[in-house]
matplotlib code that plots the C-alpha trace (Angstrom):
import matplotlib.pyplot as plt

x = [221.1, 219.7, 218.3, 214.9, 215.1, 216.6, 214.1, 212.4, 214.1, 211.8, 212.7, 211.2, 208.4, 206.2, 203.3, 204.3, 201.9, 201.6, 198.9, 196.7, 198.0, 199.2, 202.0, 201.4, 204.1, 202.8, 203.7, 204.6, 201.2, 199.4, 201.3, 200.7, 197.0, 196.9, 198.5, 198.2, 194.7, 195.0, 198.4, 198.7, 195.6, 197.0, 199.8, 201.1, 201.3, 202.7, 205.4, 206.3, 206.9, 208.9, 209.6, 209.0, 206.2, 204.2, 201.7, 199.4, 201.7, 201.3, 204.2, 206.5, 205.3, 206.0, 209.4, 210.2, 208.7, 210.8, 209.4, 209.3, 211.0, 211.1, 214.9, 216.3, 213.1, 210.1, 206.7, 204.4, 200.7, 199.4, 196.2, 194.2, 193.4, 190.3, 190.4, 191.3, 191.8, 195.3, 195.8, 199.3, 202.6, 206.2, 208.8, 212.2, 215.2, 218.2, 221.5, 225.3, 226.9, 224.0, 222.2, 218.3, 216.3, 213.0, 209.9, 206.5, 203.3, 199.9, 197.4, 194.3, 194.3, 191.9, 194.9, 197.2, 198.3, 197.2, 200.7, 200.6, 204.1, 205.8, 203.9, 204.6, 208.0, 209.0, 208.0, 209.7, 212.9, 212.8, 212.3, 215.1, 217.6, 216.6, 218.2, 222.0, 221.6, 220.9, 223.0, 222.1, 219.0, 218.7, 215.9, 215.5, 212.7, 211.9, 212.8, 209.2, 207.8, 207.6, 205.4, 208.0, 211.0, 209.2, 208.6, 212.3, 213.5, 210.7, 212.0, 215.7, 217.1, 220.2, 220.1, 223.3, 223.2, 221.2, 221.2, 220.3, 217.7, 218.5, 214.8, 211.6, 208.4, 205.7, 202.8, 204.3, 206.2, 209.4, 213.0, 213.3, 215.9, 216.4, 217.3, 219.1, 218.6, 220.2, 219.8, 222.5, 221.4, 223.3, 221.6, 218.0, 218.9, 220.0, 217.0, 214.7, 216.4, 216.3]
y = [157.2, 155.3, 151.9, 153.1, 155.0, 152.4, 151.3, 148.0, 145.3, 145.2, 141.5, 140.4, 142.8, 141.1, 138.7, 135.1, 132.6, 128.8, 126.5, 127.1, 130.0, 133.6, 134.6, 138.3, 140.4, 141.4, 144.4, 144.2, 145.5, 143.0, 140.1, 141.0, 141.5, 138.2, 136.1, 136.9, 136.1, 132.7, 131.7, 132.5, 130.5, 127.2, 125.7, 123.8, 127.1, 129.0, 126.3, 126.5, 130.2, 130.5, 127.2, 129.0, 129.5, 132.7, 132.7, 134.7, 137.5, 139.4, 141.5, 138.3, 137.1, 140.6, 140.7, 137.0, 137.2, 138.0, 141.4, 142.1, 145.2, 144.8, 144.8, 141.6, 140.2, 139.4, 137.7, 136.3, 135.7, 132.4, 133.1, 130.5, 131.8, 133.9, 134.5, 137.4, 135.2, 133.9, 130.3, 131.0, 132.7, 132.0, 134.2, 134.9, 136.3, 137.3, 136.5, 136.9, 135.9, 135.0, 132.9, 132.9, 131.4, 130.1, 129.5, 128.6, 128.6, 127.2, 128.4, 127.1, 123.5, 122.6, 122.9, 120.8, 117.6, 119.0, 119.7, 123.7, 123.9, 121.8, 123.9, 127.3, 126.8, 125.3, 128.7, 130.7, 128.8, 129.4, 133.1, 133.4, 131.7, 134.2, 136.9, 137.3, 138.0, 134.2, 131.1, 129.0, 128.6, 127.2, 126.1, 124.7, 122.4, 120.8, 117.2, 116.2, 118.1, 115.0, 117.0, 119.6, 117.3, 115.5, 118.7, 119.6, 116.3, 116.3, 119.4, 118.0, 120.0, 118.0, 117.4, 119.1, 118.7, 118.3, 120.4, 118.1, 119.2, 122.9, 124.1, 123.3, 121.8, 123.7, 121.7, 118.5, 120.0, 118.2, 119.0, 119.1, 118.8, 121.1, 119.7, 121.9, 121.7, 123.5, 123.8, 124.9, 127.0, 124.4, 121.4, 123.0, 123.9, 120.3, 118.9, 121.0, 120.1, 116.2]
z = [-16.0, -13.0, -13.3, -12.7, -16.1, -18.2, -21.0, -21.0, -23.1, -26.3, -27.1, -23.8, -23.8, -26.3, -26.4, -27.3, -28.7, -28.6, -30.0, -26.9, -25.1, -25.2, -23.0, -22.1, -20.4, -16.9, -14.7, -11.1, -10.2, -12.4, -11.1, -7.7, -8.2, -10.1, -7.4, -3.8, -3.0, -4.9, -3.9, -0.1, 0.7, -1.0, 0.9, -2.4, -4.4, -1.3, -0.8, -4.6, -4.4, -1.3, 0.4, 3.5, 5.9, 4.9, 7.7, 5.6, 5.2, 1.9, 2.6, 3.1, -0.3, -1.8, -0.6, -1.7, -5.3, -8.3, -9.4, -13.0, -14.1, -18.0, -18.0, -16.2, -14.6, -16.8, -15.8, -18.5, -17.7, -19.4, -20.8, -22.7, -26.2, -26.3, -22.4, -20.3, -17.3, -16.7, -15.6, -14.2, -14.7, -16.2, -14.8, -16.4, -14.7, -16.6, -14.5, -15.0, -18.3, -20.7, -18.1, -17.5, -14.6, -15.1, -12.9, -13.5, -11.4, -12.7, -10.2, -11.9, -10.9, -13.7, -16.0, -14.0, -15.8, -19.3, -20.9, -20.2, -18.6, -21.4, -24.2, -22.7, -21.6, -24.9, -26.4, -23.8, -24.4, -27.9, -27.4, -24.9, -27.2, -29.9, -27.7, -27.7, -23.9, -23.2, -24.0, -20.9, -18.9, -15.4, -13.2, -9.7, -8.3, -5.1, -5.0, -4.1, -7.1, -9.5, -12.1, -12.3, -12.6, -15.5, -17.2, -17.1, -18.2, -20.9, -22.4, -22.4, -19.4, -17.7, -14.0, -12.8, -9.1, -5.9, -2.7, -0.1, 2.6, 2.0, 2.2, 4.1, 2.5, 4.4, 2.8, 4.2, 7.1, 6.2, 4.9, 1.1, -1.5, -4.3, -7.9, -10.4, -14.2, -17.1, -20.7, -23.1, -26.4, -28.6, -26.9, -27.4, -31.1, -31.7, -30.1, -32.0, -35.4, -34.6]

ax = plt.figure().add_subplot(projection="3d")
ax.plot(x, y, z, "-o")
ax.set_aspect("equal")
plt.show()
């Protein structure tokens, strides 16, 4: 059976609920329609996605984005309860040996600083660790993105390394570091029980 015919993973293909939000699985087409017009025109959002100049190229963004396939890559739209307009996305990519990578983008600036990432990501982490396919979660963030660093630390992720000047911050036109974070299943479960 070719990879294209493999069924979607039903564990990751379900709606997740938090107090304020619904996380709805999105297809590639829905993710694409949601983001391109909003994200390419905003240097901060474009930098968060690619850490490389886009020069207005939708094709370049398409090539660089993690494309949800329902088997190893998943994108959840973040919808305030009672709304059909998402305010952002949380992406999950399953990697080798029970590892998942996370990435989040809140494109609606009205929601910045209102605890969206902590609330949504906490629910996603619970859901990931309920699957036998995940025992470790990793994330990477640009060193100047203090809000994202705070969110990783607030959720209990450990800072496990820094890649110095390995990327370019297009919004500020300077070299940038990447900080790497990880969370082990036992650490998350112990933190939740405390």
